[in-house]
Each structure stands twice: as structure tokens, then as C-alpha cells.
N, C-alpha and C positions, 0 to 999 in steps of 0.2 A: 328756541325761545326768541321772543321779539321784545326789546326795549324800546318802548314808544316816548320815553323822556330822558334825554341825555344830552349834557352840556360838552359835546365831544369835539366840536369844532374849534380849532386853535386861534387863540387871539380875537375871539369876537365878543365875549362877555366875561363873566366872572368864573368861567369854566376853564377848560384846558388853555394854559398860556401860550403853548408851542406845539408844533408838530410831534416832536418827540413824546410829549405827554399823551397827545391824542393817539398815537400809535400803540403806547403801552396800555392805554385803556381799551383800546380795540382788542388787543391781544389777551387781556384778562377777561373781557367779555366773551370772546370766542371760547377760551379754556373753560369757561362756565357753562357753555352750551348755548350761548346766545349768537344766532346767526344774521340777525337783522337789528340795526339800530336806527331810530329816527332822531336826527339831530335836531335839537331843540334850543337854540340859543334864546336868551331873553330879547324880546322884541323891543327896540329902542328907535327913536327918530332917526338914528344914523344907520340901522339896518334896512336895506333895501331887498326886494326879491332877487335882483340881480346878483348883490353881493352875497347873499345867502347861497345861491345856486353856485356862484364861483368857489366859496369856500367849501361846499360839498364836493364839487369836482376835483379840487386840489387834494382833499383828504382821500377820495377814492383814488387818485393816482398814487399817492403816497403809500396807501395800504397795498395796492397791487405791486408796487416796487418792492415792499417789505415782504411780500408773500404772505399777507394776512387775509384770509378768505372771509371777509365779513360784508354784508351789504349795508351801505349808508344811504338813507333816504333823507329828505328835506323836511323841515318842519320849524316851528318856533314856539316858544312859551310867551303867550300874549297877555299883557297886563288888562285887566277888566276895562280899564278907561280908554284903552286903545283897540278893543275887541271888534267894535262896529266898523271902525275905519279900517282895520286890517282886512276882515272879510277872508274871502276865499284864497288870496295870495299867499296867506301863511298858514293855511291848513296843514294838518299832518299828512305828509306823504301824497300831496294833491288829492286828498280825499275831501269829503264833506265834514269832517271833524276837526275841531280848533281846540287846541291846549290852552284852556283859560286859567289865569292865575289872579286870584283876588288879593288885595293887599294883605301883607303878612300878619298884621295884627288885628285885622277886623274883616266883617262883612259888609261891604256898603250897602246903603238903604235900597239902591236900586239893583241889587244882585238879580232878582227875579225878572226885572224888565230887560236887564241886558241878555239874560237867557232866553226870554222870550222874543226878543228882537232878532237874535241869531237864528233861533229856530224857525222864525218867519221867513227868513231869508234862505232856508234849506241848510243851514250850518248847525251841527250838533255840538255844542260845547262840552268838552272833557275837563272837569274841574280838576286842576293839579293839586296834589297833596293837601286835601281838605283836613286830614287827621293832624296837620301841624299848625293850623289856624286856631289861635285861642278861643275865637268866638264859636268854634266848632267843637274842639276838644273839651271846652268846659259846658257844652251843651250839643251833643252830638244830633239832637232832634232837628238842629237849625238846617242840615243838609237835606233832609227828606223832602221838603217843599220844593227844592231845585231838582232833585231827581225825579219827583212826581210829575213835573211839567215838561220832562225831556232831556234833562242834562245827564251826563254820565260822570263818573268819578274815577280818578286814578289815585292809589296810595303809594307810598314811597316804601321800597324794600326794607331800607335800614330802620324805618318807623316800626315795621312789623316784627322784626328781630330785636327790638329795644335799643338800638344805637342812637336814637334821637330823643331819648327820654321816656319816661313812664306815660306822660300825657298823651303823647303821639301814639305809643304803643297801645295803650288802652283803648284810645279812640278808633284806631285801625282795626283792632280787634271787634269793636262794637259795629262798625260799619259793615265789616265782613258777615258777621252773625245776622245782619239785619238786611242782607242783600243789596246794599248800596254801593257796592264796588264792582266797577266793570273791568279795571286793568291794574295789575301791579308792575311798577317800573322803578328804575333805579335813580332818577334825578342826579346821576352822578356828575361831579364836577372836576374829579381827579382819581387817579388810581387809589388815593387814600383818603379821600373825603367822599362819602357816600359812594362807595366802590362800585363799579360797573358789573355787579353780580346779582343774579336773581334766584339762584338755586336755593340758598338758605331761606329766604323769604316764602319761597313756594312750599317748602317743607313745613314752615310754621303755619302758613295759611291752610295747608291740608289738615292740621290738626283742629281746625276751626270749622271747615266747610268741606272737608274731604279732599282726597287727592284729585279726583276728576275734575272737580269744579276749580281747585286751586291751580291746576295745570292750564286751564282754559284762560285764566287771566293773563297768562304770558304767551299763549299759543293761538287758539281760535279767536278769541276776541280781538286782539290786536290784528289777526290776519284778516278778519272780515273788516276791520276799520281800513286797512290798506286797500282792500278791493273796492271800497265805497266810492 
């Protein structure tokens, strides 16, 4: 499996605080059947592409030394107000896909404009955890217009298995049923906070969309993204 949203880089954001935690996360992910993780720290003014790539390289070295055979690729979780400036430099795994995060409590009035401008530049926005946004979980129909113009969506594994509350779970299930989910990812920040595991959520998704389609959310779909 491939996890395309994970805060595994140590000391970069509110995710892993140190290398020891990052290694524990990687080990847990590998034991769950995850072979590739795209490291997606929150993009801030203090994060440059060079510092991102340096952090990825250091984690790869530590994983090799620890004998943990898992692939780490670079990426970022990009706030919507920084998306146009960030552009290709912070796309997922050097692809043409950008992990786009809207504000936690609302959808900006220019959401569609941001999506359209990214698409015009050849960048496909992947909307992070829409099921956790109150503007969407109170009215799931609000996501469809963004998907219809070309955006994609990634839901959180913990949402689907009920660990993030009933609103997020219900919305995640609704979006799955209505074919508005392209990826399932952990958005893990630590071994005990949104754990870096996908298998439980895949089983839950299979109850809604069938086993074949559920597996594609963590295999074929993210693999195609990486190749883009």
C-alpha cells in the first residue's frame, strides 16, 4: 500500500517531533503493509524545497541504518492561500498533483477559483481530508462542484473507522458512496495520533464500495499519481 499523506518527517511541523518517533511510525506502517510513504509536512513560510529534500534524505538514511525497508518520497500539505505560489515545487512525489488543505473550519469563497487556477497550470489539486471540514460534513454536496471541475479528494483512514467522530465518519462514507474519493491516507502525526495504518480503513471502505475499489484507493490510484 501507499500512504500519500503522512507527517513523518521529524521536527518539521506538528507531526513527528524526532527521528525516534519517525522510525516508529515507519515500522508501524511497514507492518501494516505500507511500502511507500509520501512525507507531507505542512507548508509554511519557513519550509523551503531544499530543507524538505534534506529532511527526506536524512530520514531515508536513518531508515536504512535501522533496517526498515520503506520508501519515503517528498511532498507537502499546502494551505489553500499558499497553493498558487507553491506550485510544482511542493507537489506530491514530484508529480503534477498537489495536496491542498482548506482552512479547518470553512471553505473559502474562492475555493473553486484556486482549483481552476491550479488546473490551468497543469496541477491537479488533491483536497486533503474534506470529510473533517464542518462546511462539508454538514453539507457533503459542497465537495461535488470542486470534484466536477477536476479536483480530487483524499479522506483520512481514521475518519472512516470512526476514530475522528461521527460527523467525519458519516461524511467519509457519503463521499465514498458518491464516488468522490480518489485516495485513502493516514494523515498520521505520530504512532498514537492518527496511526500510520491503512488496512482497517480499507476493510471498512470495502463494505461500502467493494474490496476491489477499496484496495485501489491505496494502491493503483496513488501509484498512478506518483508516476504522473
